[in-house]
NULOTOR-819681 format. One record per atom (N, C-alpha, C, O): residue in three letters; x, y, z. Coordinates in steps of 0.02 Angstrom, whole numbers, padded with zeros to 5 digits, always signed. Layout:
N
ALAXYZ;...
// end
This chain:
83
MET-01589+03583+02409;MET-01545+03635+02434;MET-01481+03635+02392;MET-01451+03582+02383;ALA-01461+03692+02369;ALA-01400+03699+02330;ALA-01341+03715+02376;ALA-01347+03755+02422;PHE-01285+03686+02362;PHE-01224+03698+02400;PHE-01176+03740+02358;PHE-01173+03733+02297;ALA-01139+03782+02392;ALA-01088+03823+02358;ALA-01031+03778+02335;ALA-01014+03730+02370;LYS-01004+03793+02279;LYS-00947+03755+02253;LYS-00886+03770+02298;LYS-00871+03828+02311;PRO-00851+03718+02322;PRO-00794+03730+02366;PRO-00738+03767+02329;PRO-00727+03758+02269;THR-00703+03808+02367;THR-00646+03844+02340;THR-00583+03804+02354;THR-00570+03787+02412;LEU-00545+03789+02303;LEU-00482+03753+02313;LEU-00426+03804+02326;LEU-00418+03853+02290;LEU-00390+03792+02379;LEU-00335+03836+02399;LEU-00269+03807+02377;LEU-00261+03746+02373;LYS-00221+03851+02363;LYS-00154+03829+02344;LYS-00112+03813+02405;LYS-00060+03780+02400;GLY-00134+03836+02464;GLY-00097+03823+02525;GLY-00123+03864+02583;GLY-00169+03904+02576;ILE-00093+03854+02640;ILE-00113+03889+02701;ILE-00101+03964+02695;ILE-00135+04003+02728;SER-00054+03984+02653;SER-00040+04055+02647;SER-00102+04096+02629;SER-00107+04154+02648;GLU-00148+04065+02593;GLU-00209+04100+02574;GLU-00256+04111+02634;GLU-00302+04152+02630;LEU-00244+04076+02688;LEU-00285+04082+02749;LEU-00248+04117+02806;LEU-00280+04139+02854;SER-00183+04124+02801;SER-00143+04145+02858;SER-00162+04213+02887;SER-00156+04223+02947;GLU-00184+04259+02846;GLU-00202+04325+02872;GLU-00269+04325+02908;GLU-00282+04368+02950;ALA-00311+04276+02893;ALA-00378+04275+02921;ALA-00383+04242+02989;ALA-00434+04248+03023;TYR-00331+04206+03011;TYR-00334+04168+03073;TYR-00273+04181+03117;TYR-00218+04196+03092;ASP-00283+04175+03183;ASP-00229+04184+03231;ASP-00193+04119+03245;ASP-00136+04120+03268;GLY-00226+04063+03234;GLY-00196+03999+03250;GLY-00217+03945+03202;GLY-00268+03951+03167;PHE-00177+03892+03201;PHE-00189+03837+03155;PHE-00178+03771+03191;PHE-00129+03763+03228;ILE-00222+03723+03180;ILE-00213+03655+03203;ILE-00198+03615+03140;ILE-00240+03610+03095;ILE-00138+03587+03138;ILE-00115+03555+03076;ILE-00099+03482+03091;ILE-00058+03467+03135;ASP-00130+03437+03055;ASP-00117+03366+03062;ASP-00047+03351+03036;ASP-00023+03385+02990;LEU-00015+03302+03065;LEU+00053+03286+03045;LEU+00056+03240+02984;LEU+00079+03259+02930;PHE+00033+03178+02993;PHE+00040+03128+02940;PHE-00004+03144+02880;PHE-00065+03151+02887;GLY+00026+03150+02823;GLY-00010+03165+02762;GLY-00017+03239+02747;GLY-00037+03258+02692;VAL-00001+03281+02796;VAL-00004+03353+02787;VAL+00065+03384+02792;VAL+00086+03422+02749;VAL+00101+03366+02845;VAL+00169+03392+02856;VAL+00222+03343+02832;VAL+00274+03363+02806;HIS+00208+03279+02838;HIS+00257+03227+02817;HIS+00221+03164+02795;HIS+00161+03156+02804;ASN+00260+03120+02765;ASN+00233+03056+02741;ASN+00254+02997+02785;ASN+00246+02939+02765;GLY+00280+03012+02843;GLY+00304+02960+02888;GLY+00379+02953+02888;GLY+00409+02929+02936;GLU+00410+02975+02834;GLU+00483+02970+02828;GLU+00516+03038+02815;GLU+00569+03052+02841;THR+00484+03079+02774;THR+00513+03145+02757;THR+00458+03198+02758;THR+00400+03185+02745;ALA+00480+03259+02774;ALA+00433+03316+02772;ALA+00416+03332+02700;ALA+00459+03326+02656;PHE+00355+03352+02688;PHE+00334+03372+02621;PHE+00367+03439+02602;PHE+00381+03480+02645;ALA+00380+03447+02538;ALA+00410+03509+02513;ALA+00368+03568+02536;ALA+00308+03570+02526;GLY+00401+03616+02566;GLY+00367+03677+02588;GLY+00337+03674+02657;GLY+00320+03726+02685;ALA+00331+03615+02686;ALA+00299+03609+02752;ALA+00339+03645+02807;ALA+00309+03681+02847;ILE+00404+03637+02808;ILE+00445+03669+02859;ILE+00443+03744+02850;ILE+00437+03781+02899;ASP+00449+03768+02788;ASP+00446+03840+02775;ASP+00378+03868+02794;ASP+00374+03923+02821;CYS+00325+03831+02781;CYS+00258+03854+02798;CYS+00251+03862+02874;CYS+00226+03913+02898;LEU+00273+03811+02912;LEU+00269+03815+02985;LEU+00310+03874+03011;LEU+00288+03911+03055;ALA+00370+03882+02984;ALA+00414+03938+03005;ALA+00381+04005+02989;ALA+00384+04051+03029;HIS+00349+04010+02931;HIS+00315+04072+02911;HIS+00259+04089+02960;HIS+00252+04146+02981;LEU+00219+04039+02977;LEU+00164+04051+03023;LEU+00190+04074+03091;LEU+00163+04121+03120;ILE+00241+04040+03116;ILE+00269+04057+03182;ILE+00299+04127+03180;ILE+00287+04168+03225;THR+00337+04142+03127;THR+00369+04208+03120;THR+00317+04264+03119;THR+00331+04319+03143;HIS+00258+04249+03092;HIS+00206+04300+03088;HIS+00158+04298+03147;HIS+00102+04323+03144;GLY+00182+04268+03202;GLY+00145+04269+03265;GLY+00084+04225+03268;GLY+00041+04235+03311;LYS+00080+04176+03224;LYS+00023+04131+03226;LYS+00037+04074+03274;LYS+00094+04050+03280;ARG-00014+04052+03309;ARG-00008+03995+03354;ARG-00018+03932+03312;ARG-00067+03926+03275;VAL+00029+03885+03317;VAL+00026+03824+03278;VAL+00026+03764+03325;VAL+00071+03757+03367;VAL-00025+03722+03319;VAL-00029+03660+03357;VAL-00026+03603+03306;VAL-00067+03600+03260;LEU+00023+03559+03315;LEU+00029+03501+03271;LEU-00009+03443+03302;LEU+00003+03426+03360;LEU-00053+03413+03264;LEU-00098+03361+03288;LEU-00077+03293+03260;LEU-00058+03287+03202;SER-00080+03243+03304;SER-00064+03176+03282;SER-00108+03125+03319;SER-00123+03135+03378;ASN-00128+03073+03284;ASN-00163+03019+03318;ASN-00116+02959+03326;ASN-00138+02902+03336;SER-00052+02972+03323;SER-00001+02921+03332;SER-00006+02891+03402;SER-00018+02927+03450;PRO+00003+02825+03409;PRO+00002+02795+03475;PRO+00067+02806+03514;PRO+00075+02782+03570;ARG+00114+02843+03484;ARG+00178+02856+03517;ARG+00174+02915+03564;ARG+00131+02958+03557;ARG+00218+02916+03613;ARG+00221+02971+03661;ARG+00248+03034+03628;ARG+00281+03032+03576;LYS+00233+03091+03659;LYS+00251+03157+03632;LYS+00326+03161+03617;LYS+00345+03185+03563;GLN+00368+03138+03661;GLN+00441+03144+03651;GLN+00463+03104+03590;GLN+00506+03126+03553;GLU+00436+03045+03581;GLU+00454+03004+03523;GLU+00432+03037+03458;GLU+00470+03037+03409;VAL+00372+03065+03458;VAL+00348+03101+03398;VAL+00392+03162+03386;VAL+00411+03176+03328;SER+00408+03200+03439;SER+00451+03259+03432;SER+00519+03241+03404;SER+00545+03275+03360;ASP+00548+03187+03428;ASP+00614+03164+03403;ASP+00610+03145+03330;ASP+00655+03161+03291;HIS+00555+03112+03311;HIS+00546+03092+03241;HIS+00540+03154+03196;HIS+00569+03155+03142;LEU+00503+03204+03219;LEU+00496+03266+03181;LEU+00563+03302+03174;LEU+00579+03327+03120;LEU+00601+03304+03228;LEU+00667+03336+03225;LEU+00711+03300+03175;LEU+00750+03332+03139;GLY+00706+03234+03171;GLY+00744+03195+03123;GLY+00726+03210+03051;GLY+00766+03199+03005;MET+00665+03236+03040;MET+00644+03256+02973;MET+00658+03329+02960;MET+00643+03355+02906;GLY+00689+03363+03009;GLY+00706+03433+03000;GLY+00652+03482+03021;GLY+00656+03541+03007;ILE+00601+03457+03056;ILE+00548+03501+03080;ILE+00567+03525+03150;ILE+00568+03485+03197;PRO+00583+03589+03157;PRO+00608+03615+03221;PRO+00556+03616+03275;PRO+00497+03626+03262;MET+00578+03605+03337;MET+00534+03606+03395;MET+00498+03673+03401;MET+00442+03675+03426;ARG+00529+03727+03378;ARG+00496+03793+03385;ARG+00432+03796+03344;ARG+00391+03841+03352;SER+00424+03747+03299;SER+00362+03744+03259;SER+00304+03714+03298;SER+00247+03714+03274;MET+00318+03689+03358;MET+00267+03655+03397;MET+00244+03698+03456;MET+00285+03722+03495;THR+00180+03707+03462;THR+00149+03742+03517;THR+00094+03698+03545;THR+00056+03668+03507;GLY+00089+03694+03610;GLY+00034+03657+03639;GLY+00053+03587+03656;GLY+00011+03549+03682;
// end
């Protein structure tokens, strides 16, 4: 059985028109544990501004408030979080 060659995307912007919502992992996608990745905050803001539902996913053993505080410390606004 032959498989199609995967398409490499430059970012979520290439998918944003096709979907109403996004589940985005935090560590390794939005931040490295200490700082937000370049463009991550703008990307989240863009999705929210365009009416997309964004759920940030984490397997961190920390409670929601602690994770939220950590994200705020990296400059990721609470309005970027849904769910």
